[in-house]
BAMILUM-104922 format. One line per field, with one value per residue (C-alpha): x negated, y, z; residue in three letters; residue number from 1. Coordinates in Angstrom, 3 decimals. Each point is the difference from the previous one (the first is absolute). Layout:
<recs>
px: (X, ...)
py: (Y, ...)
pz: (Z, ...)
rest: (Ala, ...)
nr: (NUM, ...)
</recs>
This chain:
<recs>
px: (-58.660, -1.252, -3.441, -2.795, -1.001, -3.683, -1.208, -3.461, -1.445, -3.278, -1.607, -0.069, -1.917, -0.727, 1.812, 3.514, 1.732, -2.544, 0.688, 3.759, -0.126, -2.184, 2.528, 3.131, -1.723, 0.768, -1.204, 2.928, -1.976, -2.151, -3.711, -2.521, -3.335, 1.706, 0.953, 3.579, 1.746, 2.516, 2.273, 3.166, 0.652, -0.079, 1.767, -0.708, 0.168, -2.487, -0.056, -2.699, 0.185, 3.659, 0.907, 1.188, -1.186, 1.023, -2.939, -0.195, -2.703, -0.374, -1.670, -3.474, 0.335, -1.598, 0.469, -0.159, 0.786, 1.740, 0.850, 3.752, -0.459, -2.522, 2.354, 2.733, -2.430, -0.872, 3.711, 0.654, -2.858, 1.396, 3.463, -1.495, -1.883, 3.189, 2.123, -2.666, -0.280, -3.750, -2.746, -3.092, -2.593, -2.140, -3.429, -2.756, -2.955, -2.294, 0.297, -0.673, 2.825, 1.886, 2.095, 3.077, -0.892, -0.287, 3.296, 1.822, -1.506, 1.438, 3.412, -0.035, -0.792, 2.750, 2.572, -0.245, 0.668, -2.047, -2.801, -2.917, -3.124, -1.150, -3.295, 0.312, -2.531, -2.257, -0.696, -2.871, -1.250, -3.049, 2.324, 1.603, -2.496, 1.246, 3.348, -1.385, 0.289, 3.811, 0.024, -0.444, 3.714, 0.907, 2.449, -1.946, -0.786, 0.672, 0.222, -2.315, 1.478, -0.403, 3.513, -1.397, -1.755, 2.424, -2.796, 1.194, 3.539, 1.295, -1.888, 1.655, 3.443, -0.781, -0.840, 3.442, 1.668, -1.863, 1.219, 3.701, 0.105, 3.476, 1.774, 3.334, -0.308, 3.177, 0.969, 1.433, -1.974, 1.941, 0.280, 3.771, -0.313, 1.330, -3.115, 0.852, -2.713, 0.213, -1.597, -0.211, -2.251, -2.279, 1.591, 3.641, 0.509, -0.784, -1.827, 2.547, 2.833, -1.763, -0.538, 3.615, 1.302, -2.310, 0.607, -3.701, -3.196, -1.210, -1.339, -2.064, 2.083, -1.644, 0.757, -3.114, 0.937, -1.538, -0.453, 1.020, -2.681, 0.969, 3.257, 1.369, 2.366, 2.524, 2.990, 3.477, 3.300, 3.144, 3.360, -1.624, -2.457, -3.750, -1.353, -3.695, -0.614, -3.062, -1.207, -2.240, -2.412, 1.476, -0.131, -1.383, -0.328, -3.046, -1.594, 0.157, -1.512, -3.360, -2.607, -0.205, 1.935, 3.094, -0.239, -0.044, 2.817, 2.141, -0.988, 1.145, 3.306, 0.703, -0.891, 2.516, 2.689, -0.897, 0.512, 3.062, 3.693, 1.251, -1.668, 1.393, -1.327, -0.106, 0.592, -0.670, 3.279, -1.871, -2.212, 2.816, -0.071, -3.183, -1.910, -2.163, 3.161, 1.272, -3.259, 0.133, 3.669, -0.651, -2.819, 2.310, 2.776, -2.367, -1.145, 3.611, -0.110, 2.979, 0.048, 1.390, -0.468, -0.448, 0.139, -1.764, -0.196, 3.647, 0.262, -2.347, 2.281, 2.650, 3.100, 3.752, 2.361, -0.939, -3.796, -0.496, 2.197, -1.887, -3.392, 1.109, 1.326, -3.249, -1.910, 2.373, -0.132, -3.794, 0.014, 3.440, -0.862, 0.052, 3.793, 0.020, -2.438, 0.677, -1.033, 0.112, -0.764, -1.797, -1.848, -2.682, -0.850, 3.654, 0.477, 2.930, 1.237, -3.401, 1.595, 1.748, -3.337, 0.298, 3.697, -0.546, -3.115, 2.101, 2.675, -2.542, -1.741, 3.320, 0.775, -3.416, 0.793, 3.359, 0.697, 2.811, 1.780, -0.389, 3.773, 0.502, -2.854, 1.412, 3.459, -1.676, -1.872, 3.200, 1.770, -2.991, -0.184, 3.749, -0.201, -3.072, -1.239, -3.686, -0.807, -0.662, -3.700, -0.932, 3.523, -0.077, 2.192, -1.737, 1.590, -0.768, 0.905, -0.440, -2.166, -1.418, -1.880, -3.419, -1.689, 0.735, -2.098, -0.031, 3.048, -0.711, 2.758, -0.495, 2.457, -0.095, 0.633, -0.630, -2.107, -1.889, -2.646, 2.542, 2.103, -0.100, -1.251, 3.298, 1.948, -2.418, 0.660, 3.739, -0.093, -2.248, 2.271, 3.118, -1.795, -0.615, 3.540, 1.384, -2.429, -1.718, -3.795, -0.271, -3.623, -1.309, -1.621, 1.614, -1.374, 1.849, -2.047, 1.477, -0.866, 0.494, 2.992, 0.683)
py: (160.144, 3.347, 0.319, 0.457, 3.500, 0.796, 3.075, 1.484, 1.323, 1.767, 3.148, 3.109, 0.025, -3.724, -0.248, -1.132, 2.119, -1.012, -3.677, 0.645, 1.720, -2.779, -2.645, 1.716, 1.112, 3.721, 3.066, 0.192, 0.858, 3.111, -0.770, 2.597, 0.159, 2.152, -2.021, -0.521, 0.574, -2.838, 0.800, -2.020, -3.608, -0.332, -3.019, -1.878, -3.404, -2.211, -3.565, -2.650, -3.499, 0.591, 0.992, 3.449, 1.809, 3.213, 2.133, 2.906, 2.659, 1.703, 3.088, -0.364, -1.409, 2.042, -1.617, 3.211, 3.486, 3.099, 1.143, -0.125, -1.313, -2.658, -1.197, -0.402, -1.787, -2.437, -0.547, -0.673, -2.497, -1.797, -0.267, -1.264, -2.714, -1.029, -0.276, -1.738, -3.774, 0.148, 2.538, 1.089, 1.676, 2.056, 1.186, 2.024, -2.206, 3.004, 1.151, -1.520, -1.507, 2.611, -0.114, 0.484, -3.165, -1.937, 1.387, -0.901, -3.485, -0.591, 1.269, -2.287, -3.003, 0.944, 0.196, -3.801, 0.528, -1.331, 2.436, 0.566, 1.995, 1.806, 1.860, 2.712, 2.043, -3.004, 0.978, -2.389, -3.433, 1.427, 1.904, -3.189, -0.263, 3.337, -1.632, -2.725, 2.115, -0.073, -3.495, 1.957, 0.927, -3.587, -0.433, -2.790, -0.122, 3.048, 1.032, 2.596, 2.182, 3.261, 1.368, 2.867, -2.298, -2.948, -2.279, -3.302, 1.296, -3.178, -2.097, 2.034, -0.675, -3.719, 0.315, 1.519, -2.936, -2.427, 1.834, -0.415, -3.156, -1.117, 3.306, -0.350, 2.804, 1.709, 0.611, 3.411, 2.772, 3.046, 1.259, 0.499, 2.546, 3.518, 2.170, 3.008, 2.669, 2.506, 3.205, 3.655, 2.722, -0.662, -0.322, -0.198, -3.368, -2.604, -2.407, 0.543, -0.855, -3.179, -1.036, 0.616, -1.936, -2.901, 0.410, -0.373, 2.038, -0.732, 3.429, 2.264, 2.937, 3.031, 3.723, 0.508, 0.669, -2.310, -3.037, -2.483, -0.252, -3.228, -1.409, -2.637, -2.829, -1.728, -2.171, -0.201, -1.621, 2.112, -1.464, -3.062, 2.136, 0.165, 3.547, 0.815, 3.202, 2.012, 2.790, 2.489, 2.811, 3.509, 1.959, 3.525, 2.641, -0.737, 3.269, -1.132, -3.467, -0.141, -2.709, -3.186, -2.125, 2.207, 0.203, -3.794, -0.308, 2.209, -2.062, -3.164, 1.643, 1.012, -3.531, -1.368, 2.259, -1.322, -3.583, 0.401, -0.441, 2.707, 2.908, 1.396, 3.567, 1.361, 3.695, 1.807, 1.670, 2.659, 1.002, -0.182, -0.949, 1.368, -0.057, -2.980, -2.018, 0.970, -1.074, -3.432, -0.465, 1.112, -2.545, -2.791, 0.992, 0.356, -3.595, -1.232, -1.290, -0.195, 2.918, 0.678, 3.334, -0.518, 3.095, -0.874, 1.801, 0.995, -0.047, 2.989, 2.427, 2.118, -0.739, 0.174, -2.192, 1.732, -0.092, -3.386, 1.039, 3.281, -1.735, -2.421, 2.847, 1.906, -3.005, -0.320, 3.736, -0.207, -3.311, -0.459, -3.480, -1.256, 0.319, -3.571, -1.406, -1.131, 2.516, -1.424, 1.623, -1.965, 0.338, -2.639, 0.893, -0.542, -2.902, 1.909, -1.292, -1.556, -3.233, 2.059, 0.080, -3.754, 0.225, 2.662, -1.778, -3.066, 2.136, 1.835, -3.260, -1.435, 3.201, -0.197, -3.536, 1.027, -0.635, 1.701, -1.974, 1.477, 0.170, 1.892, 2.378, 0.817, 0.620, 2.394, 1.801, 0.637, 1.382, 2.205, 1.417, 0.637, 1.953, 2.006, -0.212, 0.458, 3.525, 0.906, -0.005, 2.227, -0.380, -3.809, -2.216, -2.370, -3.429, -2.601, -3.254, -2.541, -0.949, -2.946, -0.608, -1.172, -0.354, -0.425, 0.685, 2.872, 0.329, 1.409, 0.725, 0.404, 2.360, -0.128, 3.292, 1.819, 2.742, -1.608, 2.709, 2.837, -1.027, 2.994, -0.669, 1.276, -2.624, -2.738, 0.979, 0.020, -3.579, -1.158, 1.522, -1.514, -3.368, 0.184, 1.124, -2.926, -2.846, 0.959, -0.538, 1.816, 0.459, -1.145, 2.104, -0.647, 0.881, 0.603, -0.531, 1.554, -1.977, 0.578, -1.606, 1.350)
pz: (-18.759, -1.410, -1.496, 2.553, 1.083, 0.488, 1.891, -0.581, 3.268, 0.629, 1.317, -2.215, -3.293, -0.303, -3.365, 0.959, -2.637, -2.660, 0.711, 0.082, -3.405, -1.387, 1.053, -1.295, -3.201, 0.231, 1.876, 2.401, 3.135, -0.058, 0.092, 1.140, 1.772, 2.641, 3.076, 1.082, -3.326, 0.341, 2.919, -0.576, -0.869, -3.793, -1.505, -3.203, -1.674, -1.809, -1.261, 0.052, -1.483, -0.851, 3.579, 1.041, 3.129, 1.733, 1.072, 2.486, 0.025, 3.378, 1.373, 1.463, 3.520, 2.788, 3.459, 2.028, -1.208, 1.310, -3.523, -0.777, -3.540, 1.053, 2.728, -2.615, -2.330, 2.792, 0.639, -3.702, -0.183, 3.047, -1.561, -3.268, 1.871, 1.795, -3.131, -2.097, -0.348, -0.521, 0.756, -1.879, 2.212, -2.360, 1.115, -1.659, -0.885, -0.409, 3.609, 3.397, 2.040, 2.019, 3.154, -2.215, -1.936, 3.269, 1.251, -3.225, -0.019, 3.491, -1.099, -3.031, 2.206, 2.487, -2.799, -0.485, -3.711, -2.925, -0.765, -2.308, 0.831, -3.151, -0.224, -2.641, -2.013, -0.672, -3.605, -0.800, 0.992, 1.787, 2.366, 1.335, 2.871, 1.391, 0.728, 2.255, 3.145, -0.322, 1.469, 3.217, -0.134, 0.840, -2.901, -1.660, -3.710, -2.150, -3.652, -1.522, -2.728, -1.823, -0.437, -2.076, -2.494, 0.262, 1.205, 1.534, 0.566, -1.646, 2.571, 2.756, -1.525, -0.115, 3.702, 0.621, -1.774, 2.275, 3.102, -0.921, -2.162, 1.111, -0.522, -1.819, -2.534, -1.139, -3.623, 0.911, -1.721, 1.108, -3.581, 0.315, 2.811, -0.221, 0.109, 2.170, 0.354, 2.863, -1.276, 0.897, 1.355, 2.989, 3.432, -1.125, 1.743, -2.673, 2.315, 2.768, -2.392, -1.058, 3.614, 1.009, -3.020, 0.812, 3.738, 0.683, -0.020, -3.518, -0.987, 2.216, 1.212, 1.596, -0.017, -2.126, -3.665, -2.577, 2.242, -2.714, -2.659, -1.756, -1.264, 2.362, -0.987, 2.238, -0.718, 1.469, -0.950, -0.285, -1.041, -1.576, -1.988, 0.576, 0.215, -0.233, 1.956, -0.988, 2.270, -1.783, 0.711, 0.086, -3.246, 0.199, -2.673, -2.139, 1.112, 3.650, -0.473, 1.796, -0.511, -2.033, 2.478, -0.032, -3.802, -0.336, 2.540, -2.233, -3.040, 1.855, 0.893, -3.585, -1.082, 2.524, -1.463, -3.454, 1.187, 2.252, -0.831, 2.351, 1.771, 3.243, 0.075, 3.553, 0.638, 3.273, 1.052, 1.971, -2.924, -2.532, -3.683, -1.557, -3.279, 0.936, 0.733, -3.440, -1.656, 1.663, -0.947, -3.563, -0.289, 1.220, -2.427, -2.959, 0.567, -0.023, 3.581, 2.336, 2.420, 3.471, 1.759, 3.757, 2.202, 3.261, 3.380, -0.319, 3.804, 0.253, -1.829, 1.656, -2.020, -0.245, -2.004, -3.262, 0.265, -1.637, -2.923, -0.312, 0.128, -2.724, -2.128, 0.409, -1.381, -2.958, -0.711, -0.267, -1.896, -1.708, -1.257, 3.612, 0.186, -1.386, 2.576, 3.594, 2.651, 3.516, 3.337, 2.699, 3.274, 0.302, 3.592, 0.999, -2.461, -1.512, -3.399, -0.817, -1.281, -2.656, -1.799, -0.589, -0.864, -2.666, -1.280, -0.720, -1.690, -2.157, -0.934, -1.213, -1.917, -1.641, -1.204, -1.476, -3.687, -1.898, -2.725, -3.478, -0.568, 3.270, -0.831, -3.434, 1.463, 2.427, -2.812, -1.950, 3.083, 0.931, -3.540, -0.139, 3.269, -1.054, -3.581, -0.842, -1.190, -3.619, -0.879, -2.963, -1.288, 0.231, 2.161, 2.398, -0.213, 2.687, -1.744, 2.803, 2.972, 1.922, 3.245, -1.121, 3.394, 3.681, 3.110, -0.917, -2.272, -3.464, -2.520, -3.755, -1.699, -3.801, -1.753, -3.271, 1.627, 2.906, 0.355, 0.043, 3.027, 2.401, 3.529, 1.419, -1.936, 1.104, 3.609, -0.640, -1.315, 2.842, 2.635, -1.596, -0.152, 3.732, 0.746, -1.994, 0.732, 3.255, 0.088, 3.335, 1.004, -3.384, -2.739, -3.370, -3.409, -3.269, -3.138, -3.146, -3.116, -3.688, -1.694, -3.514)
rest: (Met, Pro, Asn, Pro, Thr, Ile, Ala, Ile, Leu, Gly, Arg, Pro, Asn, Val, Gly, Lys, Ser, Thr, Leu, Phe, Asn, Arg, Leu, Ile, Gly, Thr, Asn, Lys, Ser, Ile, Val, Ser, Ser, Glu, Glu, Gly, Ile, Thr, Arg, Asp, Arg, Ile, Tyr, Gly, Arg, Phe, Asp, Trp, Gln, Gly, Lys, Glu, Phe, Asn, Ile, Ile, Asp, Thr, Gly, Gly, Tyr, Thr, Pro, Glu, Ser, Ala, Asp, Met, Ile, Glu, Asn, His, Val, Arg, Phe, Gln, Ala, Lys, Ile, Ala, Ala, Glu, Glu, Ala, Asp, Met, Leu, Ile, Leu, Leu, Val, Asp, Gly, Arg, Thr, Arg, Ile, Thr, Ser, Ser, Asp, His, Tyr, Leu, Ala, Arg, Gln, Val, Gln, Lys, Ser, Gln, Lys, Pro, Tyr, Leu, Leu, Val, Val, Asn, Lys, Ile, Asp, Glu, Leu, Asn, Met, Glu, Glu, Phe, Ala, Met, Glu, Tyr, Tyr, Glu, Leu, Gly, Leu, Gly, Asp, Phe, His, Thr, Val, Ser, Ala, Gln, Asn, Asn, Arg, Arg, Val, Gly, Asp, Met, Leu, Asp, Gly, Ile, Met, Lys, Lys, Ile, Pro, Glu, Trp, Asn, Phe, Ser, Asp, Ile, Thr, Gly, Lys, Asp, Cys, Ile, Asn, Leu, Ala, Ile, Val, Gly, Met, Pro, Asn, Val, Gly, Lys, Ser, Ser, Leu, Met, Asn, Val, Leu, Leu, Gln, Glu, Glu, Lys, Ser, Ile, Val, Thr, Pro, Ile, Pro, Gly, Thr, Thr, Arg, Asp, Ser, Ile, Asp, Ser, Tyr, Leu, Arg, Tyr, Tyr, Met, Lys, Asp, Ile, Arg, Leu, Ile, Asp, Thr, Ala, Gly, Leu, Arg, Lys, Lys, Ser, Lys, Ile, Ser, Gly, Asp, Ile, Glu, Phe, Tyr, Ser, Cys, Val, Arg, Thr, Tyr, Arg, Val, Ile, Asn, Asp, Cys, Asp, Ile, Ala, Ala, Val, Leu, Ile, Asp, Ala, Glu, Lys, Gly, Phe, Asn, Asn, Gln, Asp, Lys, Asp, Ile, Ile, Arg, Tyr, Val, Ile, Asp, Leu, Gly, Lys, Gly, Leu, Ile, Ile, Val, Val, Asn, Lys, Trp, Asp, Leu, Leu, Lys, Lys, Asp, Thr, His, Thr, Gln, Lys, Glu, Phe, Arg, Gln, Asn, Ile, Val, Asp, Gln, Phe, Pro, Gln, Leu, Ser, Tyr, Tyr, Pro, Ile, Ile, Phe, Ile, Ser, Ile, Ile, Asn, Asn, Leu, His, Thr, Arg, Lys, Val, Leu, Lys, Phe, Ser, Leu, Asn, Val, Phe, Asn, Glu, Arg, Gln, Lys, Arg, Val, Lys, Thr, Thr, Glu, Leu, Asn, Asp, Phe, Ile, Gln, Lys, Ala, Ile, Ser, Cys, His, Ser, Pro, Pro, Leu, Ile, Lys, Gly, Lys, Asn, Ile, Ala, Ile, Lys, Tyr, Gly, Ala, Gln, Val, His, Gln, Ser, Pro, Pro, Ile, Phe, Ala, Phe, Phe, Thr, Asn, Leu, Pro, Ser, Asp, Ile, Pro, Ile, Gln, Tyr, Lys, Arg, Tyr, Leu, Glu, Asn, Arg, Leu, Arg, Asp, His, Phe, Gly, Phe, Glu, Gly, Val, Pro, Ile, Lys, Ile, Ser, Phe, Arg, Asp, Lys, Lys)
nr: (1, 2, 3, 4, 5, 6, 7, 8, 9, 10, 11, 12, 13, 14, 15, 16, 17, 18, 19, 20, 21, 22, 23, 24, 25, 26, 27, 28, 29, 30, 31, 32, 33, 34, 35, 36, 37, 38, 39, 40, 41, 42, 43, 44, 45, 46, 47, 48, 49, 50, 51, 52, 53, 54, 55, 56, 57, 58, 59, 60, 61, 62, 63, 64, 65, 66, 67, 68, 69, 70, 71, 72, 73, 74, 75, 76, 77, 78, 79, 80, 81, 82, 83, 84, 85, 86, 87, 88, 89, 90, 91, 92, 93, 94, 95, 96, 97, 98, 99, 100, 101, 102, 103, 104, 105, 106, 107, 108, 109, 110, 111, 112, 113, 114, 115, 116, 117, 118, 119, 120, 121, 122, 123, 124, 125, 126, 127, 128, 129, 130, 131, 132, 133, 134, 135, 136, 137, 138, 139, 140, 141, 142, 143, 144, 145, 146, 147, 148, 149, 150, 151, 152, 153, 154, 155, 156, 157, 158, 159, 160, 161, 162, 163, 164, 165, 166, 167, 168, 169, 170, 171, 172, 173, 174, 175, 176, 177, 178, 179, 180, 181, 182, 183, 184, 185, 186, 187, 188, 189, 190, 191, 192, 193, 194, 195, 196, 197, 198, 199, 200, 201, 202, 203, 204, 205, 206, 207, 208, 209, 210, 211, 212, 213, 214, 215, 216, 217, 218, 219, 220, 221, 222, 223, 224, 225, 226, 227, 228, 229, 230, 231, 232, 233, 234, 235, 236, 237, 238, 239, 240, 241, 242, 243, 244, 245, 246, 247, 248, 249, 250, 251, 252, 253, 254, 255, 256, 257, 258, 259, 260, 261, 262, 263, 264, 265, 266, 267, 268, 269, 270, 271, 272, 273, 274, 275, 276, 277, 278, 279, 280, 281, 282, 283, 284, 285, 286, 287, 288, 289, 290, 291, 292, 293, 294, 295, 296, 297, 298, 299, 300, 301, 302, 303, 304, 305, 306, 307, 308, 309, 310, 311, 312, 313, 314, 315, 316, 317, 318, 319, 320, 321, 322, 323, 324, 325, 326, 327, 328, 329, 330, 331, 332, 333, 334, 335, 336, 337, 338, 339, 340, 341, 342, 343, 344, 345, 346, 347, 348, 349, 350, 351, 352, 353, 354, 355, 356, 357, 358, 359, 360, 361, 362, 363, 364, 365, 366, 367, 368, 369, 370, 371, 372, 373, 374, 375, 376, 377, 378, 379, 380, 381, 382, 383, 384, 385, 386, 387, 388, 389, 390, 391, 392, 393, 394, 395, 396, 397, 398, 399, 400, 401, 402, 403, 404, 405, 406, 407, 408, 409, 410, 411, 412, 413, 414, 415, 416, 417, 418, 419, 420, 421, 422, 423, 424, 425, 426, 427, 428, 429, 430, 431, 432, 433, 434, 435, 436, 437, 438)
</recs>
């Protein structure tokens, strides 16, 4: 049996994301005094008393609203409640009970799942009496906490353990997953791609750019391999970022790229390959992450049999390094070639794990030098004595030479390209480090 999943429900601005961050031990969900910041279901893990739990942060639940985003938020909260094994109804102990609190309390009771009523923002002992009115919700005893100050959160966790004492906890930690981040500019289809791969509505999808503000994790199994999919907020040019929330969303996205194994960078076929796409790709490559270029909305272009080839060539002409990275063309709305994203992710992950034997590498070096010798530097011959792969994921090669600081950039590129031609490493940045060997 998998580890239990707990969903945090509540109306806007009661502290759901603050409690979520407190439990998982990192600022994964965006926290702000502005209402309605969390819109999607955000997933995390925490452990208590040696047991591991999955936790879901949800958007603030509003029972009735004509707003498109709020309707989606309500839908996401409903799905989270359905997939969870236990519910936390979080309320604000500093405010009076609202109709939304009553509505959510009824929904929690109807779910027939274990639940815990938690009254948040009770920062001091003398504030405990303010929470007494929450008995009115009919959910029985409750826990008072201050998620912000970490007050009595441990008592709440003990209360969770009492609600599911017989649960058969799994030893699976999910640490062996392939971490696949879906990144790109706003409104290129990142959330839609995640939903079609998962075959469910996990991320909020609307025609409004910038809907996703947090990074969202989901898991799927593909050819006996666990893949952790991470949807991210759209990345704009720094000059176009407006407000603290969008700034922190971008910070989260860059942090996701730092932590992932592979990044699938989505490009809008209608808008073409632009400078912001290049900046995102360059950031991924500089970090040594696996990279897949995914051209979405391919169905919207008028094309003949050569258009795909021409589009690919245009990308490579602008960014020659990408000739060694997969470029795939999809239509999410028509579910055309979307599974190729998983196929190439698996291929790139395996390429990133590849290790070249030292004997094979040194045979390669001798052949590469015999075909194209290093140039003379100030009248001196450059001699590359031998090499070895010193790191994998990403692959780093050490080449030992008499003049390591004088190797021209053109010759470095020559060796890197021949390395790829000979050993593969499709979709993977490789680095050659030249080291001194007298």
